[in-house]
C-alpha positions in Angstrom: -24.2 10.1 7.1 -21.1 10.2 4.6 -21.4 6.7 2.7 -17.7 5.0 2.4 -17.3 1.9 -0.1 -14.1 -0.3 1.1 -12.5 -2.6 -2.0 -11.8 -5.7 0.3 -7.8 -6.5 -1.0 -8.3 -9.4 -2.6 -8.8 -12.8 -0.7 -9.2 -10.5 2.2 -12.9 -9.8 2.8 -13.5 -11.5 6.1 -10.1 -9.2 7.2 -11.8 -5.9 5.8 -15.8 -6.4 7.3 -13.7 -7.2 11.1 -12.5 -4.4 10.3 -16.1 -2.2 9.6 -17.2 -4.5 12.0 -20.8 -2.6 12.6 -20.3 0.3 10.6 -21.5 -2.4 7.4 -23.6 -1.9 5.5 -23.8 -3.7 2.4 -21.3 -6.0 0.6 -21.3 -5.7 -3.2 -18.6 -9.1 -4.3 -15.2 -7.5 -2.0 -17.1 -3.8 -2.1 -18.4 -3.8 1.7 -20.3 -0.6 1.7 -20.1 1.8 5.0 -21.0 4.8 6.9 -19.0 7.0 7.5 -15.1 7.2 6.6 -12.9 6.4 8.5 -10.0 4.5 6.7 -9.9 1.0 6.6 -5.8 -0.7 6.1 -6.9 -4.4 4.1 -9.7 -1.8 2.0 -7.2 -2.0 -1.8 -9.3 1.0 -2.9 -11.8 3.8 -0.8 -14.1 5.2 -2.3 -15.5 8.4 -1.1 -19.0 10.4 -0.6 -20.4 7.0 -3.0 -23.2 8.1 -4.9 -26.2 5.8 -6.2 -28.5 6.6 -9.2 -31.1 5.2 -11.9 -29.1 4.7 -15.7 -32.0 4.3 -18.1 -29.2 2.7 -20.7 -24.9 2.0 -21.0 -24.9 5.3 -23.1 -26.9 6.9 -20.4 -24.7 5.5 -17.5 -21.3 7.1 -19.6 -23.5 10.8 -19.7 -23.5 10.9 -16.0 -19.7 10.0 -15.1 -19.1 12.5 -18.0 -20.8 15.4 -16.8 -19.1 14.9 -13.2 -14.9 14.7 -14.8 -12.9 12.7 -17.2 -11.3 9.1 -15.6 -13.1 6.1 -15.3 -12.6 2.1 -13.3 -14.8 -0.1 -13.8 -15.1 -2.7 -11.1 -17.2 -5.4 -12.4 -18.0 -9.1 -10.3 -21.7 -8.4 -11.6 -22.7 -7.4 -14.8 -19.2 -7.8 -15.9 -20.3 -7.3 -19.6 -22.8 -4.0 -18.9 -19.9 -2.6 -17.4 -17.5 -3.3 -19.6 -19.6 -1.3 -22.7 -20.0 2.1 -20.4 -16.9 1.6 -20.0 -15.7 1.7 -23.7 -18.1 5.2 -24.5 -16.2 7.1 -21.5 -12.9 8.6 -22.2 -9.9 5.5 -21.8 -8.1 5.2 -18.9 -4.2 3.1 -19.5 -3.0 0.8 -17.4 0.2 0.6 -18.7 2.5 -0.8 -15.7 4.0 1.9 -13.5 7.9 2.8 -13.5 9.4 2.6 -9.7 10.3 6.5 -9.0 7.9 8.2 -12.2 5.6 11.0 -10.7 2.1 8.5 -9.8 -0.7 9.5 -12.6 -2.6 13.5 -11.1 -5.8 13.3 -12.7 -8.6 12.4 -10.4 -9.7 8.7 -10.6 -13.3 7.7 -9.8 -14.5 4.5 -9.7 -17.7 3.3 -10.4 -19.7 -1.2 -10.4 -23.2 -1.6 -11.7 -25.7 -2.8 -8.8 -27.7 -3.9 -11.0 -28.2 -3.4 -14.7 -29.6 -0.2 -13.6 -28.3 1.0 -10.6 -25.2 2.3 -11.4 -23.0 3.3 -7.5 -20.7 5.2 -8.4 -17.7 7.4 -6.4 -15.3 10.1 -8.2 -12.9 10.9 -5.4 -11.5 7.2 -4.1 -8.0 6.9 -2.2 -6.1 5.1 -5.1 -4.0 6.9 -8.3 -4.8 3.1 -10.3 -7.0 1.8 -11.8 -8.7 -0.8 -8.4 -5.8 -0.4 -6.1 -2.8 -2.1 -8.2 0.3 -1.0 -7.7 1.8 -3.0 -11.1 5.2 -2.2 -11.5 7.2 -3.0 -14.9 10.1 -5.5 -13.2 13.1 -5.8 -12.9 14.5 -9.5 -14.0 18.5 -8.9 -13.5 18.7 -6.6 -10.2 17.4 -7.7 -7.6 17.8 -11.7 -6.1 14.4 -12.0 -4.6 10.7 -10.8 -5.6 10.1 -9.2 -2.1 11.7 -6.4 -4.2 8.4 -5.3 -5.0 7.3 -3.9 -1.9 9.3 -2.2 -1.2 8.7 -0.5 -4.1 4.9 0.0 -3.9 5.9 1.1 -0.5 8.1 3.8 -1.2 5.1 5.2 -3.6 2.0 4.7 -1.6 4.3 6.3 1.3 5.2 9.4 -1.8 1.6 9.2 -2.2 0.4 9.5 1.6 2.7 11.4 3.3 4.5 13.4 0.8 8.2 12.0 1.0 11.0 12.6 -1.1 12.4 8.6 -1.5 15.6 7.6 -0.1 18.2 9.5 -2.4 22.3 9.5 -1.9 23.7 10.3 1.8 20.5 9.0 3.4 20.8 6.8 6.1 18.9 3.6 5.9 18.2 0.2 7.8 17.1 -2.8 6.7 16.4 -4.9 9.2 15.7 -9.0 8.3 17.7 -7.5 4.5 18.6 -11.6 3.6 18.9 -12.3 0.7 19.0 -8.8 0.0 15.9 -7.5 -2.2 15.6 -4.2 0.2 18.4 -3.7 0.5 19.0 -4.0 -3.3 16.1 -0.9 -3.3 18.0 1.3 -1.3 20.9 1.0 -2.8 19.9 1.3 -6.0 18.5 4.8 -5.6 21.8 5.7 -3.4 21.5 5.7 0.1 24.0 4.2 2.4 22.3 1.1 3.6 23.4 -1.2 6.6 21.7 -4.6 6.2 21.2 -6.6 9.1 20.5 -10.7 8.7 21.9 -13.4 10.0 21.9 -15.2 6.6 24.1 -12.9 4.4 22.7 -10.9 1.1 23.5 -12.2 -2.6 26.9 -11.1 -3.7 25.5 -8.2 -6.9 23.7 -6.5 -3.6 26.8 -7.6 -0.5 29.2 -5.6 -3.8 27.1 -2.4 -3.9 28.9 0.4 -3.2 27.2 2.7 -0.6 25.8 -1.0 1.2 27.4 -2.7 4.1 26.2 -6.1 5.3 26.3 -6.8 9.5 25.5 -10.4 10.4 23.2 -10.3 13.6 19.9 -10.8 14.3 17.7 -7.4 14.1 16.5 -8.1 17.5 19.9 -7.1 19.2 20.4 -4.8 17.1 21.1 -1.6 19.8 19.7 2.0 18.8 21.8 4.2 20.1 24.1 2.8 17.6 22.7 3.9 14.7 21.6 8.0 16.5 19.8 8.8 13.0 18.6 6.8 10.6 16.1 8.2 7.2 14.5 5.5 6.1 14.1 2.6 9.0 13.3 -0.4 6.9 11.6 -4.0 7.8 10.6 -7.1 6.0 11.8 -9.5 9.7 9.4 -12.7 9.4 8.7 -12.3 13.5 5.4 -12.0 14.9 3.3 -8.4 14.6 3.5 -8.2 18.6 6.6 -8.1 18.4 8.1 -6.3 15.2 5.7 -3.2 17.4 8.1 -3.7 21.0 11.0 -3.3 18.2 9.8 -0.5 16.3 8.2 1.5 19.5 12.5 1.4 20.8 13.6 2.4 18.3 11.3 5.6 18.3 12.0 5.9 21.8 15.9 6.0 21.5 17.4 7.1 17.7 15.7 9.9 15.7 14.1 8.1 13.0 12.8 10.2 10.2 10.5 6.8 8.3 9.9 4.2 8.6 8.5 1.0 6.2 7.8 -1.8 8.2 6.1 -5.3 7.4 3.8 -6.8 9.8 3.4 -10.7 9.0 0.7 -12.5 10.8 1.6 -16.3 11.2 -1.9 -17.9 11.2 -4.9 -15.6 12.5 -4.6 -11.8 11.8 -3.3 -9.8 14.8 -6.0 -7.0 14.6 -5.5 -5.7 18.2 -1.7 -5.5 16.6 -2.3 -3.9 13.6 -4.1 -0.7 16.0 -1.2 -0.2 17.9 1.0 0.5 14.7 -2.3 3.0 13.4 -2.5 4.9 16.8 1.2 5.5 15.9 1.6 9.4 15.0 2.4 10.2 11.3 1.2 6.8 10.6 -0.3 5.3 7.5 -1.2 1.0 7.7 -1.9 -0.1 4.0 -2.5 -3.2 2.4 -0.3 -3.1 -0.4 -0.8 -5.2 -3.3 2.2 -7.1 -3.3 1.9 -8.0 0.4 0.1 -11.8 0.9 -1.4 -11.8 4.4 -0.1 -8.8 5.7 0.2 -4.5 6.1 2.5 -2.4 5.4 3.3 0.0 7.9 4.2 3.9 6.3 5.6 6.1 9.3 7.0 9.9 8.8 8.3 11.1 11.7 5.5 14.5 12.2 6.5 18.1 11.7 
């Protein structure tokens, strides 16, 4: 049977254990090793077809990895000094921050860890093109009114990676539900898309002044989908229970011609695994814990062809 390793999002190992359930067979720090290859929302990075081998030395480990492919990054909860020495013998992998909108690295990026000084666990194929699934961006410290924009930057980047979409563009119709103070609206407006921002509270003045942005005062849950027969991007970072958000999304998908979605599931107290599974079950979905999420998951969706 195929073995897969899941690197839990930092601080959310418990959620990943519950998600993996009976498939879980071993743990190594935040790296949870399981049978099969099912997706796991609470994993920051997934290592596919994991292999284990004995190594005779630091040089032997580096030689074996280089014989498979060029690019490797370590995860080292233990034996980190030894893992660092192995890494130094491998080709350099850039860890610089991303510029939003620039294509992600295309070269395969493998991951490895040391289970013991002489036992190497590795995977040549991983779900993330970024080291340990960490999507760090060159930040904009002047335009956005809050740091929430980083979630949408990552959400749109992952949408393109996971579902093959283009970024929002001029001519696209976007809805930003629960928009105030406007971090997500700022991202969409900066891309030239036409944005209707819905919230009881107003947008920050610089966001409200953007040419393609319109603020509509009110509740996201009172908005009638039939008023928006076409929506290229349905976006929501609204604070509500995930079950309520699922009902809202289902109503929009049934009534309006929605093409894509990026929505944050904000867990208040206990993690609502049942509702998370409801989102994941919608055809065309990806459910992920973003690097910029807290006790949240992000639902990415593209209407199936």
